[in-house]
C-alpha positions, 0 to 999 in steps of 0.5 A: 547427612547433616540434615538427617542427624538434626532430625535424628540425635543419637544421644540426649546430648546432642538433641539438648545441642540442637534445643539450644542453637538460639541464644534466646531459647538456650537462654530460656531453658537455662531458667527453667533448670535453674542453671547458667547457660555455660553449663548446657554447653558443658552438658553437650560437650560431655565436660559435665553430667547433670543431676538427677533433679536436673534429668527430671527437669530436662523431661519437663523442659521438653514435653514434646520430645519427652519419650524421645528424650527419656529414651536417650537419657537411658542409653547413658543412664540405665534404668530410668525409674532408678535414676529418678532416685526411688524407683517408683512409677507414678500411680493415677488413682490413688494419693501414695501412702508416703505422701500422706505421712509425709504431709502429715509429718509437715503439719505437725513440724512446721510454724503457722506462719509458713503452713499453708503456703508449704502444704500447698506447694507440696500438695499442688506439686505431687497432683501434678505429679499424679494427674499430668504425669505425661506433662500435656499441660495442666495447672492446678489453683487454690481459690479461698474464699474471700473473708466477709465484712462484718455481718456480712456472706461470703460472695466471691473467691480468690485466686492465691496459689497455682502451680502448672507444667507447660504451657503454663508456668510452673510457679504460676503468678496469680494477681489475686483474680476474684471467682464468683458464682458463674465460674466452676471453682463458685459452681462447686462450692455452691453444689457441693460436689466436684465440677467439671467442663470438658470442653470449655470452647463449647458454649452450647453446653449447660455445664458452668465456668469459661475458658482460661488462657490455655485452657481446653477443660477444667475440673473445680473441687471444693475444699471442704470438712463437713458442711464447712468450706475454705474455698476451691482447687481448681485444676485447668488442662490443655486437653478436652475431656481430659477428666475421666471419672478416676481422675475426677476422684484423684482431684477430690482426694486432693482437695479433702487433703489440701483442707489441712493446710487451712486454719478454722477461721478460714472455713465458712458454714455453707450458709454464710456463702452467698456467691455473686457474679464478677467480672471474667479475668480479662476485665479485671486488671484495671482493678486489681493493679491498684492494689498495691496504691490501696494498701499504701493509703490504708496504712497511711491512713491508719498512721494518721488516724492513730489507729493501728493496723497490721499489714495482714489487715490492710491487705484484707481491706485493700481486697474487700474494696476491689471486691465491692467495685467488682461487684458493681460491674455489671450495675455500671454503665460501661457494662451494658 
């Protein structure tokens, strides 16, 4: 009888109780919900009730049990969409007009120093909500054009901001991985339109791109205004053949909207872009891990030579050094 009850929880509190028996799992779940472990125990005992935002997060923490948990939550709280606040269902075909208004209002009111990060976070979270409504597993990443040296051309893209649903982390801690002509993001920029690889394990396909951790299919959309390019918006799914025609159009709409987050100086005419190949992500850590040392060296050298340099300028020089070395990767003996 006890075994049957463990398999079929009668309430959402019982289901939660079954999932937090392990101290390690209890700590993980509490961390993802941004609450203390004792709070989970209070929810299970009925001495406390989660706020609306935590109820939504509960569904994200247990994607495999989402339907069961949602039904059990309805037993206690009634209509689920009303519980979520606005009663609005997710439309997977178009970006909501209300969201466009929200983005434009944010664009008009935020100071420039936080505009990019704030708009990226807002737009990526909304993109995940629409393109992965069932939380089956998706990551969305912004890859920006690496500023070239004076007189040079854009040779790579650099991952800067990312958001995801399990098995990816919600806040993806990008290490600044560089992407080149061989990547799906790079191919999207080269061709000037959305690029898709529906099965990254299939090496016989002619589709561009290579498989990263958890990835089964991927889509990349160029971030453009007319013929000027700022980067690429990359969607990675845990499922193969995930990017239907409808989802491709929606992804492109998000890339177009994301262009508003960039300053004009971040855009490059297509004639200024000449992407080259860089080694895959797994080969880049030895280079990326030297970023802080390079940054400190550049700042110290600037002080010694009485050449004032800002942090942003020093960061760019450090990234350009790393880019130079990665572009030489296939020319060095160890790559043969």
